[in-house]
C-alpha positions in Angstrom: 0.0 0.0 0.0 1.3 3.4 -0.9 2.1 6.3 1.5 0.1 9.5 1.2 1.8 11.6 -1.5 -1.0 13.2 -3.4 -1.8 16.7 -4.6 -3.7 19.4 -2.7 -7.0 18.7 -4.5 -7.4 15.0 -3.4 -5.9 16.0 0.0 -8.7 18.5 0.6 -11.3 16.0 -0.5 -9.8 13.4 1.9 -9.8 15.9 4.8 -13.4 16.8 4.1 -14.4 13.1 4.2 -12.5 12.5 7.4 -14.2 15.5 9.0 -17.6 14.2 7.9 -16.8 10.8 9.5 -15.8 12.7 12.7 -19.1 14.6 12.6 -21.0 11.3 12.3 -19.1 9.9 15.3 -19.9 13.1 17.2 -23.7 12.8 16.5 -23.6 9.1 17.3 -22.0 9.8 20.7 -24.7 12.4 21.4 -27.3 9.7 20.5 -25.8 7.3 23.0 -25.7 9.9 25.7 -29.2 11.3 25.2 -31.5 8.7 23.6 -32.9 5.8 25.6 -31.0 2.5 25.6 -34.0 0.3 26.3 -37.6 0.2 25.3 -40.8 -0.4 27.3 -40.0 -4.1 27.4 -36.4 -3.4 28.7 -35.0 -4.6 25.5 -32.1 -2.7 23.9 -33.1 -0.1 21.4 -31.8 0.1 17.9 -29.7 3.1 19.0 -28.0 1.0 21.6 -27.5 -2.0 19.4 -25.9 0.0 16.6 -24.0 2.7 18.4 -23.0 1.5 21.8 -19.2 1.3 21.8 -18.9 1.8 18.0 -19.3 5.6 18.1 -16.5 6.1 20.6 -14.3 3.6 18.7 -14.8 5.6 15.5 -13.8 8.7 17.3 -10.6 7.2 18.6 -9.8 5.6 15.2 -10.2 8.9 13.5 -8.1 10.6 16.2 -5.2 8.2 15.3 -5.5 9.1 11.7 -5.4 12.8 12.6 -2.2 12.2 14.7 -0.6 10.5 11.7 -1.6 13.3 9.3 -0.5 16.1 11.6 3.0 14.5 12.0 3.4 13.4 8.3 5.6 16.3 7.4 7.8 16.0 10.5 8.1 12.2 10.0 9.3 12.8 6.5 12.0 15.3 7.8 12.9 13.5 11.0 15.4 15.0 13.4 14.3 18.1 15.3 11.2 18.4 13.3 10.0 15.1 14.6 11.0 16.1 18.1 9.0 19.3 17.7 5.9 17.3 16.6 6.2 15.1 19.6 6.5 18.1 21.9 3.4 19.7 20.3 1.5 16.5 20.8 2.5 16.4 24.5 1.0 19.9 24.9 -2.1 19.0 23.0 -2.5 15.9 25.2 -2.1 17.9 28.4 -4.7 20.4 27.4 -7.3 17.8 26.4 -6.5 15.9 29.6 -7.1 19.1 31.7 -10.3 19.9 29.8 -11.6 16.4 30.6 -10.7 16.8 34.3 -12.6 20.1 34.4 -15.8 18.9 32.6 -15.9 15.9 34.9 -16.4 18.2 37.8 -19.8 19.0 36.4 -20.7 15.3 36.5 -22.7 15.0 33.3 -24.8 11.8 32.8 -22.3 10.4 30.3 -18.9 8.8 30.2 -16.4 11.5 29.3 -13.7 10.4 26.9 -11.6 13.6 27.0 -9.2 12.7 29.8 -8.7 9.2 28.3 -7.9 10.8 25.0 -5.3 12.9 26.6 -3.7 9.8 28.1 -3.9 8.0 24.7 -2.1 11.0 23.0 0.6 10.9 25.6 1.1 7.2 25.0 1.2 7.9 21.2 4.2 10.3 21.5 6.9 7.6 21.1 5.0 6.0 18.3 5.3 9.1 16.0 7.7 8.2 13.3 6.9 4.5 13.1 5.9 2.9 9.8 2.4 1.8 9.0 3.5 -1.8 9.4 5.0 -1.2 12.8 1.9 0.7 13.9 -0.4 -2.2 12.7 1.6 -4.7 14.8 1.4 -2.3 17.7 -2.4 -2.1 17.3 -2.7 -5.9 17.5 -0.4 -6.0 20.5 -2.5 -3.4 22.4 -5.7 -5.3 21.4 -4.3 -8.5 23.1 -2.0 -7.3 25.9 -4.0 -4.3 26.9 -7.1 -6.3 28.0 -4.8 -8.9 29.7 -3.2 -6.1 31.7 -6.6 -4.6 32.4 -7.9 -7.8 33.8 -4.7 -9.0 35.5 -4.1 -5.7 37.4 -7.6 -4.6 38.1 -7.9 -6.5 41.4 -4.8 -4.6 42.7 -5.9 -1.2 41.5 -8.1 1.2 43.5 -10.9 2.3 41.1 -13.0 5.4 41.0 -16.3 3.7 41.6 -17.5 4.1 38.0 -16.8 7.8 37.9 -14.6 9.4 35.3 -11.4 11.1 36.6 -11.8 14.7 37.6 -9.6 17.5 38.8 -10.7 17.0 42.4 -10.0 13.3 42.2 -6.5 14.0 40.8 -5.6 15.8 44.0 -7.4 13.4 46.3 -6.1 10.1 44.8 -3.7 10.6 41.9 -2.8 6.9 41.8 -6.4 5.9 41.3 -6.8 8.5 38.6 -3.7 7.2 36.7 -5.0 3.6 37.1 -8.5 4.6 35.8 -7.0 6.5 32.8 -4.8 3.5 31.8 -6.7 0.4 32.8 -9.9 0.7 34.9 -11.9 3.6 33.6 -14.6 3.9 31.0 -12.2 4.1 28.1 -8.9 2.6 29.4 -6.0 4.0 27.4 -3.9 0.9 27.2 -6.5 -1.3 25.5 -7.9 1.7 23.5 -4.5 2.4 22.0 -5.6 -0.3 19.6 -7.7 2.3 17.8 -5.0 5.0 18.0 -2.3 2.8 16.5 -4.6 1.4 13.8 -5.7 5.0 12.9 -2.1 6.1 12.8 -1.3 3.3 10.4 -4.2 4.0 8.2 -3.3 7.7 8.2 -0.1 6.8 6.3 -2.0 5.3 3.4 -3.3 7.0 0.3 -6.8 7.4 1.5 -7.8 9.0 -1.9 -7.1 5.7 -3.6 -10.3 3.7 -4.4 -8.3 0.6 -3.9 -7.5 1.6 -0.3 -11.1 2.6 0.4 -12.4 -0.7 -0.8 -9.8 -2.5 1.3 -10.9 -0.6 4.3 -14.5 -1.7 3.8 -13.7 -5.3 3.0 -11.1 -5.9 5.7 -13.2 -4.0 8.3 -16.3 -6.1 7.4 -14.3 -9.3 7.6 -12.8 -8.4 11.0 -16.2 -7.3 12.3 -18.0 -10.4 11.2 -15.3 -12.8 12.3 -15.2 -11.3 15.9 -19.0 -11.3 16.1 -19.1 -15.0 15.1 -16.2 -15.8 17.4 -18.0 -14.3 20.4 -21.3 -16.0 19.4 -19.7 -19.4 19.3 -17.7 -18.8 22.5 -20.6 -17.7 24.6 -23.0 -20.2 23.1 -22.0 -23.7 21.8 -18.7 -23.7 23.6 -20.3 -22.9 26.9 -18.9 -19.5 27.7 -22.1 -18.1 29.2 -22.4 -21.1 31.5 -18.7 -20.6 32.6 -19.3 -16.9 33.3 -22.4 -17.7 35.4 -20.6 -20.5 37.3 -17.5 -18.3 38.0 -19.5 -15.2 38.9 -22.0 -16.3 41.6 -22.5 -12.8 42.9 -23.8 -11.8 39.5 -25.9 -14.8 38.7 -27.4 -15.5 35.3 -29.3 -12.2 35.2 -26.2 -10.2 36.1 -24.1 -11.9 33.5 -26.7 -11.3 30.8 -26.9 -7.6 31.8 -23.2 -7.2 31.2 -23.3 -9.1 27.9 -26.1 -6.7 26.7 -25.3 -3.4 28.4 -21.6 -3.7 29.2 -20.0 -3.5 32.6 -21.0 -0.6 34.9 -17.7 -0.5 36.9 -15.2 -2.5 35.0 -15.3 -6.0 33.5 -15.4 -8.7 36.1 -12.1 -10.6 36.7 -13.6 -13.9 38.0 -12.6 -15.9 34.9 -10.7 -15.5 31.7 -13.9 -16.3 29.8 -14.8 -12.6 30.3 -12.1 -11.7 27.7 -14.0 -13.6 25.0 -17.3 -11.6 25.2 -18.5 -9.0 22.7 -20.0 -6.6 25.2 -20.3 -2.8 24.8 -17.5 -0.8 26.5 -15.9 -4.0 27.8 -12.5 -3.4 26.1 -12.0 -7.1 25.5 -9.9 -8.2 22.5 -13.1 -9.2 20.7 -14.8 -5.9 21.4 -11.8 -3.8 20.4 -11.3 -5.6 17.1 -15.0 -5.8 16.3 -15.6 -2.0 16.8 -12.3 -1.3 15.0 -13.6 -3.3 12.0 -16.9 -1.3 12.0 -14.9 2.0 12.2 -12.9 1.0 9.2 -16.1 0.2 7.2 -17.6 3.5 8.1 -14.5 5.4 7.1 -14.1 3.5 3.8 -17.8 4.1 2.9 -17.5 7.9 3.7 -14.3 8.2 1.8 -15.8 6.3 -1.2 -19.0 8.4 -1.2 -17.4 11.7 -0.2 -17.4 13.2 -3.7 -20.9 12.0 -4.6 -22.5 13.2 -1.3 -20.4 16.3 -0.8 -23.3 18.7 -0.3 -25.0 16.2 2.1 -21.9 15.6 4.1 -20.8 19.2 4.2 -22.6 20.1 7.4 -21.3 17.0 9.1 -17.8 17.9 7.9 -18.1 21.4 9.4 -19.2 19.9 12.7 -16.3 17.4 12.4 -13.7 20.2 12.2 -14.7 21.4 15.7 -15.6 18.1 17.4 -13.7 19.1 20.6 -15.7 22.3 21.0 -19.1 20.7 20.2 -18.5 17.6 22.3 -17.5 19.7 25.3 -20.5 22.0 24.9 -22.7 18.9 24.6 -21.4 17.6 27.9 -21.9 20.9 29.6 -25.5 21.1 28.4 -26.1 17.5 29.6 -24.9 18.4 33.0 -27.6 21.1 33.3 -30.3 18.4 33.0 -31.9 20.4 30.1 -34.9 18.4 28.7 -33.7 15.2 30.5 -37.2 14.0 30.6 -37.7 14.4 26.8 -34.7 12.6 25.3 -35.8 12.6 21.7 -36.4 16.3 21.7 -33.2 16.9 23.5 -31.3 14.9 21.0 -32.7 16.8 18.1 -31.8 20.1 19.8 -28.3 18.9 20.6 -27.7 17.9 17.0 -29.3 21.0 15.4 -27.4 23.3 17.8 -24.1 21.6 17.0 -24.5 21.7 13.2 -26.0 25.2 13.2 -23.1 26.6 15.3 -20.6 24.8 13.1 -22.1 26.2 9.8 -22.4 29.7 11.3 -18.8 29.6 12.6 -17.4 28.5 9.3 -19.3 31.1 7.3 -19.0 34.0 9.6 -15.4 33.6 10.9 -14.1 31.7 7.8 -12.1 29.6 10.2 -11.8 25.8 9.8 -11.2 25.2 13.4 -13.6 25.7 16.3 -12.8 27.9 19.4 -11.3 25.1 21.5 -9.5 23.6 18.6 -7.9 27.0 17.8 -6.7 27.3 21.4 -5.2 23.8 21.5 -3.7 24.3 18.0 -2.2 27.6 19.0 -0.5 26.2 22.1 0.8 23.2 20.2 2.0 25.3 17.3 3.8 27.7 19.7 5.5 24.7 21.3 6.6 23.3 18.0 8.0 26.6 16.9 10.0 27.0 20.1 11.5 23.5 19.7 12.4 24.2 16.0 13.9 27.6 16.9 16.3 25.8 19.3 17.8 23.9 16.4 20.6 24.9 14.0 18.3 24.8 11.0 19.9 21.7 9.5 16.8 19.7 9.7 14.2 22.4 9.4 10.9 21.6 7.7 12.0 23.6 4.6 14.7 21.0 3.9 12.3 18.2 3.6 11.9 18.3 -0.2 8.8 17.4 -2.2 7.5 14.6 0.0 7.1 16.9 3.0 5.7 19.6 0.8 2.9 17.5 -0.5 2.0 16.4 3.0 1.9 20.0 4.3 -1.4 20.8 2.7 -3.0 17.9 4.6 -1.2 18.3 8.0 -1.8 22.1 8.2 -5.5 21.5 8.0 -5.6 18.5 10.3 -3.2 19.7 13.1 -6.0 20.9 15.4 -8.4 18.0 15.0 -9.7 16.3 18.2 
């Protein structure tokens, strides 16, 4: 598969498609936060069946692609330019981490992914500069070893009782916060690095190529179907469900079925290794990680393939996708107020309309591609990058990169502030 060395035209089309996919992930996460997960018969709704776990996975996968695109020029140059890119990513991670801690103080009725994203970005720093093949291998390793560490160390780690880490918790029990960010929280960074590494690998491919787009759809569909079938066989004919019930007496059959359907409320049980074979929302098992990664690849491939044909339809989504950090944060703050909590369908419509309308107005009035929070994060990261580059002797400055870096610049400049 070829590296990304295309002209500005295809690069802009590719960026728009990625932004549209990010906008779709944003709306899907809003739906999970706002719309009911069960119906009058206490059966999972279509929203829950389709979007639980998959929306957040798509977000993380796209974040990995953004990291790869934003560092493409520096990776081509190497040396101090790559060091500057890593320093900028560290600042970006710290700011997103801090924002997550602050919003968690409001205690919105939703799992907040921001602080976990910050931790993932910190873990991604040493991975900048790796090849697509190495990143693909890293994704598989994280998908296998991350859950094993999560389950093996969970009994020895003091959790946060199902809460997401906040600024106050950081001062009260920093060890528990670090443990939650890496292994025991809602989006544990070590297992979830699967999405980041996979996204960073995909970000090095020529996403404008129809062949690559088709491969994303086909390979993603195969992985998604294979993991679904594997979990079905393991929990059914091979007796996995019975093993879970027998080894989890406190849960009983009803408790086990609840976890299989709705996901764990305070971390996946560690009573038996059979738990690592389940396909349960937000369980961060190898099966769930690879399944949702496959779905994310299918969504991305479809959006890239249909991007040109559906440009006018996807344009509002793309505008929202360029400021997902701003819109996601505002969505959480609004959730924390309890506004229309008793009318979830109306609340969802208003959340989506407000987000898209703000994005369209912001783009057309300010003529800025990035949202307010994105601009702040990008400015701080850009300042850091410039300071690091200024400390060099100029021998490996970005200008010396040649044509490969120059062709990547169009894409990385637009994507540097993405969430």
